BANULUM-150125 format. One record per residue: residue in one letter; x negated, y negated, z negated of N, C-alpha, C in turn. Coordinates in pm, whole numbers, plus 50000, padded with zeros to 5 digits. Layout:
! BANULUM-150125
aXYZXYZXYZ;...
***
This chain:
! BANULUM-150125
x347467417257649346137411457772344907421157755;x344077420657608343027434057596343937448557641;x344547451757600344777468057683344687468457815;x345287454857907345287456758012343507455658126;x343447448058032341117448858073340767460458023;x341177466857950340427475557875341177487858001;x342207490458030342507499358097342617496658254;x341857488458320342007477858402341787490658550;x340527496358493340127508358601340817520358634;x341837524958555343087533258550344257529958594;x344497516258570346027511558600345527493758577;x345337488858741344987475958726346507465358745;x346417450858680347157446858680347517433258727;x348187429558785347947414758793349287408358711;x348047396858659348917386958557349177375758646;x350837370258624351077356458676351127349858588;x350797333058598351007327858503352787322858517;x353017317358327354697313958334354627300358339;x355637298558456356547285158455357687285858409;x358147276858354359897274458332360337269758445;x361577280058454362407276258552363547267158544;x363837262158650364497253058682365667254158721;x366747250758692368047251558742368137249258886;x368697256158935368997255359081370327256459111;x370807257059266372627261959311372337267859387;x372497278259390372577286459522373827296459552;x373627298659659375017305259775374697324459744;x375967327659750376067346559762377517349259779;x377537359559906378527359359939379197372659839;x380337369359850381477377859760382317387059824;x381737401459826382627409259897384247409659893;x384377411659759385677411259704386617401159742;x386227390959752386847380659804386537372659936;x385717376360006385387376060166385287361360140;x384247354660061384187342460010382457337260012;x381867329860060380567321759991380707314459858;x380387321259789380117311759638379057305459594;x379477296759485377967288659466378157293959356;x376637293259260375737293359108374987288559086;x374617279458967373347271558888372817288458862;x371487284558882371217296458800369827292658805;x368847302058685367567305258677366447313658750;x365837309058872365067320358922363477327758870;x363587340058915362107343758848361947355758954;x360537345459025359717353259110359137367859090;x358917382159158358387389459125357527392159242;x356417388659227355787396759322355157409159315;x355137415059459355037434259502353507434359523;x352647437759521351377439459543351117456459570;x350517461559610349967475859692348687475559720;x348047483459706346707487459730346047497059807;x345377485659963345587494060099343377495860085;x343017502760133341417508860153341337518160086;x340307522360128339597533160031338647530759993;x338017543159887337287528759763336667518059717;x335887511259732335417500359713335867489559810;x336237495159922337027489960037338497486959976;x338857492659904340037491059864340277475659783;x342097470959867342167454059842343627451859800;x343687445459684345447446059704346087437259799;x347357435259783347647432459954349037426059901;x349937416359946350827412859867351857418559978;x352677429059894353527433860029355137422260037;x354987418759909356737414259904356737402859825;x358057397459795358347392259671360017388359647;x360427396259533361957398359499362587384459377;x363127375759466363627363459370364677370159304;x365137370659154366407370859129366717357559019;x368237355859088368737345259008369927348058937;x369497345458784370337346858694371277337058647;x372707339958586373447321158573372807318058461;x372987302358461372337295758397372517297758258;x373957305258227374117305558038373287321658022;x372667328058129372397335858081370867333658026;x370227343157933368597344757887368277356257959;x368797369757958368297380957977368577383858177;x367247387158166367527392358360367517405158372;x366827410458311366987432358361368347433558336;x368627442858403370047449458410371277440558404;x371107429658468372107418158464372887421658577;x374117421758514375197428158665375837416958757;x375617404458689375977392858752374597383458824;x373767388158827372527382458895372667383259056;x371897373359121371917379459281370327384459298;x369897392859389368727396959418368637393359543;x367367387259618366937382959735365657386359743;x365277394459861363777392859941363707379859991;x361907376459980361777365759992360427365260160;x360797354160203359697354760316359327339960355;x358197341460421357667329260429357967325160593;
***
């Protein structure tokens, strides 16, 4: 975290508080079977911020959120071929 603070002027970062993921049931469409499937999994939410404005008026704006649902028996999220990726909206 110290590195992020030291280099904030050149490469600002937003830190997100960690919350342990709860198991939930979600549905997805299997195009090979042409059917809706159900999967129990853990969700990770990734907010995407973009800076808009010029100079001192520049401000971060939430651009969107990506939800990644990985199967309950898996621990790794990055590069998972059987995860569900879904954009989120309010």
